[in-house]
VMD Tcl script that draws the C-alpha trace (Angstrom):
set ca {
  {11.75 31.68 32.16}
  {8.67 32.17 34.52}
  {5.40 32.39 32.34}
  {2.77 35.61 33.70}
  {-1.01 35.76 33.52}
  {-2.52 36.34 29.51}
  {-3.49 38.94 28.22}
  {-6.99 40.55 28.04}
  {-9.27 39.53 24.58}
  {-12.71 39.85 23.83}
  {-14.64 36.64 24.54}
  {-16.04 35.87 20.88}
  {-18.44 32.99 19.70}
  {-18.28 32.98 16.25}
  {-17.25 35.28 13.27}
  {-20.33 38.07 13.35}
  {-18.76 38.35 17.26}
  {-15.24 38.89 15.48}
  {-16.32 41.68 12.83}
  {-18.34 43.44 15.54}
  {-15.78 43.68 17.88}
  {-13.38 44.98 16.09}
  {-15.51 47.97 14.55}
  {-17.11 48.84 18.24}
  {-12.82 48.76 19.66}
  {-10.81 50.18 17.01}
  {-13.14 51.56 14.79}
  {-11.80 54.47 12.51}
  {-8.26 52.74 13.37}
  {-6.49 51.12 9.67}
  {-7.76 47.61 9.40}
  {-5.90 47.30 6.19}
  {-3.26 49.77 3.73}
  {-3.89 49.28 0.08}
  {-1.39 50.06 -2.78}
  {-3.22 53.35 -4.76}
  {-2.91 52.08 -8.25}
  {-3.63 55.30 -9.76}
  {-2.64 57.44 -7.50}
  {0.76 55.84 -6.19}
  {0.07 56.56 -2.72}
  {-1.97 54.08 -0.34}
  {-5.79 53.58 0.18}
  {-6.72 53.27 4.23}
  {-9.72 51.23 5.31}
  {-10.39 51.49 8.42}
  {-12.60 48.50 10.79}
  {-15.74 50.81 10.71}
  {-15.63 50.58 6.80}
  {-14.36 46.34 7.02}
  {-17.88 45.85 9.03}
  {-19.59 47.94 6.54}
  {-18.95 46.26 3.22}
  {-18.76 42.74 5.11}
  {-22.52 43.47 6.27}
  {-23.38 45.16 2.88}
  {-21.58 42.26 0.30}
  {-23.35 39.33 2.96}
  {-26.62 41.25 2.33}
  {-26.70 41.42 -1.59}
  {-25.37 37.70 -1.07}
  {-28.51 36.95 0.94}
  {-30.88 39.09 -1.85}
  {-29.32 36.73 -4.68}
  {-30.42 33.50 -2.75}
  {-27.11 32.67 -1.90}
  {-27.16 32.80 2.29}
  {-26.00 29.59 3.51}
  {-24.63 28.14 0.32}
  {-21.00 26.66 0.03}
  {-18.41 29.33 -1.43}
  {-15.07 28.78 -2.84}
  {-12.15 31.38 -2.63}
  {-9.34 31.38 -5.09}
  {-6.49 33.74 -5.14}
  {-3.62 35.84 -3.67}
  {-3.89 37.51 -0.52}
  {-5.71 41.06 -1.12}
  {-9.05 42.90 1.13}
  {-11.37 41.18 -1.18}
  {-10.68 37.93 -0.64}
  {-11.16 38.87 3.69}
  {-14.02 40.75 2.22}
  {-15.58 37.19 0.08}
  {-14.56 35.30 2.94}
  {-16.24 37.59 5.82}
  {-19.32 37.81 3.61}
  {-20.67 34.44 2.89}
  {-19.50 32.82 6.68}
  {-21.74 35.98 8.58}
  {-24.39 35.31 6.18}
  {-24.88 31.61 7.31}
  {-22.30 30.11 4.45}
  {-19.50 28.05 4.54}
  {-16.19 29.04 2.80}
  {-13.76 26.70 1.30}
  {-10.49 28.25 0.44}
  {-8.45 26.61 -2.28}
  {-4.87 26.88 -3.50}
  {-5.09 28.70 -7.12}
  {-1.81 26.87 -7.75}
  {-3.92 23.61 -7.51}
  {-5.03 22.13 -10.97}
  {-7.83 22.91 -12.12}
  {-9.47 19.72 -12.70}
  {-8.36 19.04 -8.50}
  {-9.91 22.57 -7.55}
  {-13.19 21.76 -9.98}
  {-12.81 17.61 -7.99}
  {-13.00 20.35 -4.56}
  {-16.05 22.51 -5.67}
  {-18.10 19.27 -6.82}
  {-17.06 17.37 -3.25}
  {-18.44 20.33 -1.76}
  {-21.39 20.91 -4.25}
  {-20.22 24.92 -3.70}
  {-22.04 27.11 -6.07}
  {-20.67 30.10 -5.78}
  {-16.97 30.77 -6.76}
  {-14.98 33.79 -5.53}
  {-11.77 34.21 -7.69}
  {-9.03 36.59 -8.68}
  {-7.98 37.95 -11.62}
  {-4.53 36.30 -11.53}
  {-6.57 33.37 -11.68}
  {-8.75 33.91 -14.69}
  {-7.49 31.33 -17.27}
  {-7.69 29.08 -14.25}
  {-11.09 29.60 -13.34}
  {-12.55 29.62 -17.52}
  {-10.62 26.12 -17.08}
  {-12.86 25.47 -14.08}
  {-15.90 25.81 -15.79}
  {-15.44 24.81 -19.19}
  {-14.61 21.42 -17.11}
  {-18.31 21.72 -15.50}
  {-20.61 18.96 -16.83}
  {-23.38 19.30 -14.31}
  {-23.48 22.49 -13.32}
  {-22.47 23.20 -9.67}
  {-21.62 26.56 -9.22}
  {-24.83 29.34 -9.98}
  {-22.74 32.41 -9.31}
  {-19.16 33.38 -9.98}
  {-17.03 36.84 -8.72}
  {-14.20 38.50 -8.97}
  {-12.29 39.38 -5.41}
  {-10.09 41.88 -7.58}
  {-11.63 45.78 -7.33}
  {-12.35 45.92 -11.10}
  {-12.60 42.98 -13.51}
  {-13.10 42.47 -17.74}
  {-15.32 40.35 -19.21}
  {-18.70 41.46 -17.28}
  {-18.07 39.54 -14.21}
  {-19.23 40.75 -11.48}
  {-17.06 41.82 -8.42}
  {-17.35 40.86 -4.38}
  {-17.35 45.28 -4.63}
  {-20.00 45.20 -6.57}
  {-22.09 42.85 -4.32}
  {-20.68 45.36 -1.39}
  {-22.42 48.63 -3.51}
  {-25.80 46.44 -4.67}
  {-26.03 45.71 -0.77}
  {-25.26 49.39 0.63}
  {-28.33 50.45 -1.93}
  {-30.80 47.07 -0.15}
  {-29.37 48.31 3.24}
  {-30.43 52.24 2.33}
  {-34.07 50.55 1.41}
  {-34.01 48.93 4.71}
  {-33.18 45.51 3.73}
  {-31.66 44.12 7.17}
  {-31.63 40.41 6.42}
  {-28.18 40.36 7.03}
  {-28.70 40.83 10.72}
  {-31.36 38.35 11.40}
  {-29.03 36.06 9.95}
  {-28.81 33.39 12.79}
  {-24.85 32.36 13.23}
  {-24.92 28.72 14.79}
  {-21.81 28.60 16.54}
  {-21.32 25.04 16.39}
  {-21.67 24.88 12.44}
  {-19.59 24.64 9.77}
  {-17.77 28.05 8.71}
  {-14.70 26.66 6.61}
  {-13.45 23.17 4.63}
  {-10.28 23.52 4.45}
  {-8.46 21.04 2.30}
  {-4.97 20.11 3.78}
  {-1.94 20.89 1.46}
  {-1.26 17.06 1.16}
  {2.35 16.74 2.03}
  {2.19 12.84 2.48}
  {-1.04 11.85 0.50}
  {-4.40 12.42 0.02}
  {-5.61 15.74 0.62}
  {-8.76 15.48 3.89}
  {-11.61 17.89 4.01}
  {-11.19 19.49 7.36}
  {-14.53 21.33 9.04}
  {-13.90 23.90 11.28}
  {-16.86 25.41 12.79}
  {-17.55 29.43 13.91}
  {-16.82 28.25 17.87}
  {-13.38 26.19 16.49}
  {-11.84 29.48 14.41}
  {-13.61 31.72 17.08}
  {-12.40 30.08 20.05}
  {-8.81 29.81 18.29}
  {-8.37 33.93 17.46}
  {-9.76 34.63 20.85}
  {-6.87 32.12 22.67}
  {-3.85 34.04 20.64}
  {-4.74 37.07 21.78}
  {-4.59 36.36 25.55}
  {-1.15 34.34 24.65}
  {0.53 37.00 22.22}
  {0.04 40.54 22.45}
  {0.50 43.19 19.85}
  {-1.61 46.65 19.24}
  {-3.35 49.53 17.33}
  {0.11 51.17 15.62}
  {1.45 47.52 14.52}
  {1.69 46.96 10.62}
  {1.54 43.46 9.76}
  {2.79 42.55 6.19}
  {0.85 39.35 5.06}
  {3.49 37.10 2.78}
  {1.80 33.47 3.70}
  {-1.27 32.80 1.57}
  {-4.48 33.14 3.32}
  {-6.32 29.99 2.24}
  {-3.66 28.01 5.20}
  {-5.55 28.31 8.56}
  {-2.30 29.78 9.53}
  {-2.41 33.08 7.72}
  {-6.03 33.14 7.95}
  {-6.81 32.51 11.49}
  {-3.69 34.25 12.33}
  {-2.58 36.50 9.86}
  {-5.92 37.90 9.43}
  {-8.73 37.71 12.08}
  {-6.17 37.53 14.90}
  {-4.28 40.68 14.10}
  {-7.69 42.16 13.33}
  {-8.60 41.31 16.84}
  {-5.37 43.10 18.04}
  {-6.20 46.28 15.94}
  {-3.45 46.02 14.09}
  {-3.21 47.11 10.64}
  {-2.51 44.57 7.29}
  {-0.63 45.19 4.09}
  {-0.45 43.06 1.21}
  {3.21 41.54 -0.21}
  {1.83 40.62 -3.64}
  {5.08 38.47 -5.01}
  {7.78 37.25 -3.40}
  {9.98 38.78 -5.92}
  {8.33 41.82 -4.09}
  {9.06 41.26 -0.90}
  {12.23 43.41 -0.34}
  {9.97 46.55 -1.73}
  {6.89 45.84 -0.01}
  {9.16 45.93 3.35}
  {10.62 49.20 2.76}
  {6.94 50.69 1.21}
  {5.27 49.35 4.53}
  {7.88 49.22 6.85}
  {6.00 46.28 8.97}
  {6.36 45.69 12.85}
  {5.52 42.46 12.61}
  {5.03 39.44 10.30}
  {4.00 36.14 10.33}
  {6.51 33.34 8.24}
  {7.21 30.02 7.78}
  {10.94 28.67 8.69}
  {11.65 28.89 4.59}
  {11.84 32.94 5.37}
  {13.84 32.53 7.71}
  {16.59 30.54 6.48}
  {16.29 32.41 3.53}
  {16.69 36.05 5.40}
  {19.32 34.56 7.57}
  {21.57 33.65 4.93}
  {21.35 37.07 2.49}
  {22.31 38.64 6.14}
  {25.09 36.40 6.62}
  {26.35 36.13 3.07}
  {26.41 40.06 2.96}
  {28.26 40.70 6.44}
  {31.24 38.05 4.59}
  {31.19 39.33 1.19}
  {31.52 43.02 2.80}
  {34.26 41.68 4.66}
  {32.56 43.12 7.92}
  {31.92 39.77 10.00}
  {34.71 40.46 12.39}
  {32.98 43.84 13.20}
  {29.94 41.97 13.46}
  {30.71 39.28 16.07}
  {31.69 41.97 18.18}
  {29.02 44.05 17.73}
  {27.46 41.09 19.22}
  {29.36 40.46 21.82}
  {29.38 44.20 22.61}
  {25.86 44.33 22.23}
  {24.77 41.50 24.53}
  {27.06 42.58 27.30}
  {25.44 46.44 27.06}
  {21.60 44.49 27.31}
  {22.87 42.36 30.59}
  {23.36 46.10 32.36}
  {19.77 46.96 30.72}
  {21.05 49.13 28.07}
  {19.68 48.14 24.18}
  {21.71 49.39 21.91}
  {20.74 47.30 18.85}
  {18.98 49.51 16.62}
  {22.28 51.36 16.34}
  {24.56 48.60 16.00}
  {22.47 47.08 13.43}
  {20.85 49.41 12.26}
  {21.97 48.61 8.71}
  {20.73 44.92 8.76}
  {17.48 45.85 10.40}
  {16.76 48.65 7.09}
  {16.91 45.23 5.29}
  {13.63 44.45 6.81}
  {12.05 48.10 6.54}
  {13.75 49.47 9.58}
  {10.81 48.47 12.51}
  {10.41 45.22 12.37}
  {10.33 43.90 16.30}
  {8.81 40.92 16.27}
  {8.16 37.64 13.56}
  {5.57 35.09 14.59}
  {7.31 31.49 12.74}
  {5.52 28.20 12.30}
  {4.74 25.31 10.26}
  {7.91 23.65 10.39}
  {10.95 23.05 12.20}
  {12.82 26.61 12.63}
  {16.85 25.90 14.06}
  {17.37 27.74 17.32}
  {20.68 29.57 16.25}
  {18.27 31.11 13.74}
  {15.70 32.47 16.58}
  {19.18 33.45 18.54}
  {20.64 35.62 15.81}
  {17.49 37.48 15.05}
  {16.70 38.27 18.36}
  {20.58 39.56 19.04}
  {20.07 41.47 16.00}
  {16.68 42.80 17.42}
  {13.90 40.72 16.10}
  {12.52 38.89 18.17}
  {11.33 35.43 16.57}
  {8.07 33.49 17.93}
  {8.04 30.15 17.35}
  {4.60 28.29 17.44}
  {3.15 25.02 16.69}
  {-0.37 24.43 14.94}
  {-1.63 21.87 12.45}
  {-5.10 22.89 10.68}
  {-7.44 20.32 12.55}
  {-7.23 22.79 15.30}
  {-7.94 26.01 13.49}
  {-4.38 26.13 13.27}
  {-3.29 27.44 16.37}
  {-2.41 24.92 18.92}
  {1.12 26.79 21.64}
  {3.21 29.53 20.89}
  {6.14 31.24 22.72}
  {4.73 34.54 24.14}
  {6.24 38.28 24.41}
  {8.12 37.09 27.78}
  {8.53 33.66 28.16}
  {9.95 31.74 25.50}
  {12.42 29.78 24.87}
  {14.64 29.13 21.81}
  {14.16 25.62 20.74}
  {10.67 24.84 21.70}
  {7.19 25.27 19.96}
  {5.86 26.94 22.49}
  {2.73 26.28 25.57}
  {-0.31 25.49 24.55}
  {-3.12 28.90 23.76}
  {-5.64 28.71 26.64}
  {-8.34 27.10 24.38}
  {-6.85 23.67 24.22}
  {-5.01 21.10 26.25}
  {-1.70 19.11 24.88}
  {-0.73 15.50 26.46}
  {1.64 12.30 24.79}
  {-0.06 9.12 24.11}
  {0.36 6.54 26.19}
  {1.36 8.58 29.19}
  {4.61 8.57 27.85}
  {7.47 11.12 28.34}
  {8.07 10.97 24.09}
  {5.30 10.13 21.63}
  {2.93 11.22 19.96}
  {0.76 14.95 20.25}
  {-2.53 14.44 21.58}
  {-5.09 17.61 21.61}
  {-8.17 18.56 23.00}
  {-9.97 21.56 23.21}
  {-12.81 23.95 21.34}
  {-10.81 24.86 18.58}
  {-10.20 21.15 17.58}
  {-12.10 20.88 14.45}
  {-15.76 18.95 13.89}
  {-13.86 16.14 11.40}
  {-13.21 15.51 7.86}
  {-15.75 15.84 5.51}
  {-17.56 13.09 4.16}
  {-15.19 10.61 5.39}
  {-16.28 9.07 9.01}
  {-13.78 6.12 8.88}
  {-10.50 9.32 8.85}
  {-12.20 10.83 11.53}
  {-12.97 8.15 13.53}
  {-9.44 7.33 13.07}
  {-8.01 10.91 14.03}
  {-9.54 10.69 17.41}
  {-8.63 9.13 20.89}
  {-12.14 9.71 22.70}
  {-12.25 13.51 22.59}
  {-8.40 14.11 21.82}
  {-6.99 14.80 18.61}
  {-4.07 12.90 17.58}
  {-1.68 15.15 15.74}
  {0.31 12.81 14.13}
  {3.15 14.64 15.34}
  {5.94 13.21 17.87}
  {7.61 15.07 20.34}
  {7.37 15.84 24.17}
  {6.21 18.50 26.76}
  {9.08 19.90 29.10}
  {9.36 21.82 31.74}
  {6.55 24.87 32.26}
  {4.59 23.00 29.32}
  {6.77 23.97 26.44}
  {6.32 21.73 23.00}
  {8.55 20.61 21.67}
  {8.19 18.80 18.44}
  {10.34 16.58 16.92}
  {9.03 14.68 14.01}
  {6.21 13.29 12.01}
  {4.64 9.35 13.36}
  {4.25 8.73 9.59}
  {7.68 9.90 8.64}
  {9.00 7.85 11.14}
  {11.82 5.08 10.16}
  {11.69 1.34 11.75}
  {14.10 -0.78 11.03}
  {14.71 -4.61 11.16}
  {16.11 -4.48 14.81}
  {13.34 -2.50 16.16}
  {15.18 0.76 16.72}
  {13.49 3.99 15.05}
  {14.25 7.22 13.62}
  {12.49 10.62 13.14}
  {14.02 12.09 9.56}
  {13.76 15.40 10.65}
  {16.08 15.32 13.83}
  {18.89 13.57 10.92}
  {17.69 16.72 8.36}
  {17.66 19.57 11.02}
  {21.26 18.22 12.34}
  {22.89 18.13 8.69}
  {21.46 21.57 7.47}
  {23.37 23.51 10.31}
  {26.18 23.91 8.38}
  {27.00 26.57 5.28}
  {26.86 23.71 2.58}
  {23.00 22.16 2.85}
  {20.47 24.16 2.22}
  {17.68 21.49 2.44}
  {17.81 17.52 2.78}
  {15.05 15.05 2.92}
  {16.11 11.19 4.79}
  {14.31 8.01 3.36}
  {14.63 4.50 4.12}
  {15.77 2.25 1.69}
  {14.21 -1.26 2.86}
  {14.70 -5.21 1.37}
  {11.88 -7.79 1.27}
  {12.94 -7.92 5.44}
  {11.86 -4.24 6.39}
  {14.25 -1.20 6.46}
  {17.90 -2.15 6.00}
  {19.55 1.72 5.40}
  {18.98 5.23 5.71}
  {19.49 7.15 2.00}
  {19.65 11.15 1.67}
  {18.21 13.45 -1.23}
  {20.47 16.73 -0.82}
  {20.64 20.12 -2.03}
  {23.21 22.72 -1.45}
  {22.85 26.17 -1.66}
  {23.48 27.74 -5.09}
  {26.41 29.69 -4.17}
  {28.81 26.87 -2.82}
  {27.75 25.25 -6.18}
  {28.72 27.52 -8.42}
  {31.67 28.65 -6.74}
  {33.21 24.60 -6.48}
  {33.44 21.95 -8.97}
  {31.07 19.14 -8.83}
  {33.55 16.53 -7.46}
  {34.52 19.42 -4.82}
  {30.79 19.62 -3.58}
  {30.82 15.58 -3.50}
  {33.62 15.32 -1.24}
  {32.60 18.45 1.06}
  {28.57 16.69 1.61}
  {30.80 13.39 1.96}
  {32.97 14.94 4.45}
  {29.86 16.70 6.59}
  {27.69 12.84 6.34}
  {31.14 11.18 7.06}
  {31.09 13.04 10.78}
  {27.80 13.83 11.23}
  {27.17 9.18 11.18}
  {30.65 9.38 13.45}
  {28.15 10.85 16.12}
  {25.56 8.86 15.99}
  {24.81 4.89 16.17}
  {25.68 2.95 13.01}
  {21.86 2.20 12.71}
  {20.85 6.00 12.12}
  {23.93 6.20 9.63}
  {23.35 7.65 6.50}
  {24.91 5.05 3.85}
  {24.42 6.71 0.02}
  {23.39 10.45 -0.72}
  {22.32 12.26 -3.84}
  {22.89 15.67 -4.76}
  {20.02 17.20 -6.43}
  {19.88 20.36 -8.40}
  {16.68 21.48 -8.11}
  {14.13 22.48 -5.43}
  {12.38 19.59 -3.44}
  {8.37 19.89 -4.60}
  {6.78 21.92 -2.37}
  {3.03 22.99 -1.15}
  {2.66 26.91 -1.26}
  {3.38 26.89 2.69}
  {6.92 25.58 1.90}
  {6.38 22.09 3.36}
  {8.61 19.61 1.47}
  {5.82 17.26 -0.38}
  {7.93 13.76 0.72}
  {6.40 11.51 -1.30}
  {7.41 13.14 -4.36}
  {10.99 13.02 -3.50}
  {13.36 11.00 -5.60}
  {10.16 10.91 -8.06}
  {12.19 13.02 -10.83}
  {15.16 14.07 -9.00}
  {17.83 16.17 -11.10}
  {20.79 14.33 -9.94}
}
mol new
graphics top color blue
foreach p $ca { graphics top sphere $p radius 0.5 }
foreach p [lrange $ca 0 end-1] q [lrange $ca 1 end] { graphics top cylinder $p $q radius 0.2 }
display resetview
């Protein structure tokens, strides 16, 4: 599919530029849509109002002597989270977003290491915040604020700060507008989720983030009138950069999903036109759709509809909304586009969603790159690719090989790891960041990811296997939900492969333990018959509980098998 010129984007240099740009460009349009807890309706917040709130809250931070300080933000996605982030970053500070599901001791360690003096937190994290404060022996935190609209216990909120700042602005305080933003200064320290070891503090500058935001807008197109339902956590760069800042620069509106349990209700309530997801969401929705079709006895009708719809589309007639209206109503009835990243997504999922009327654009990113590196475009995409590099960066394969470690260079690449010069040096080959991801670059610069270098299994005979390739192949059936392939070693090195397997709950409920084991054995046997002997799965264990995961739904591989419920 032929590529085409980039879309237009404002040339923003920092997050101050971002807020000024969206205010000037989108003004009275809705930036956020929130539930009105009292009236039962909705509250719309314009881009002008966002800019005013950021200036006011930032002015209050400066008045309190907190300009330029490190500020931890902890809590679920909400307008207060975004306001705290922009107010701190645009008053010369550095934001440290943390995963609210981390143990209090781990969050306290981050606070101590980064010397953060301010903590913004949601009411849902109040007990954890109290625990963090109780753990303080040498007080580092000087100020604590809530990101909720109101709070208990006399804790001031970020909205109180905004009110205080507005009063200061009325008196002529122009300190916020006079703050000089240094584009290459550290704007955020993001601690990685640690799927394979010790978390690292990724230092991102204003320029890193701003260039990534502008490049994303050039690569993929959305517009005012689009409504995004935010389901992924802001403390991850994927949602923070792409699901918050990029969406704002598009001029689209953001609504929040308050809980995974309420996603169906919020899809119906906000009727989004677009969403950012990780593969687990796509896989879950796919399974639910197919199960509903099978359980209603409409599988033949559905397959016929796919064929007829496909035929009509080739003639230039699109009847997907009519043929698959009931399925689309599951997503609120207006969902047209999903941008998916974070892990491998099976091409057949992408294809089926496209067939029913929802375009899935896969992307590739990494925290150290702010995070977006590549993405499929609205009118130039491939089912099985992670897309093409966005215009702020370049991609190549290490050593000039056809396949190998992906290297990245560009304005979006991090400054380094916080207080860790040794690991920073290890992460670069000259100006090129070593991603640790294995893949290749195909025709028209499309990128294909095949695994992680750290997960690569090397056998005694020198052969190697990317476990992710085996895992994606094994989950193509309707029985295996998730699988992790690991190496079994002896004193001489890796001797064979072992798999931990989780089957779909529905299948396990309908069949006895013996039948489940026999079916999985059959699948493993068929899988092995199509592969070379060294990459055979020699043995497996069925687990009953979910694999340990990060909040972005990535499996924590080094924890698999520690307490497996087999």
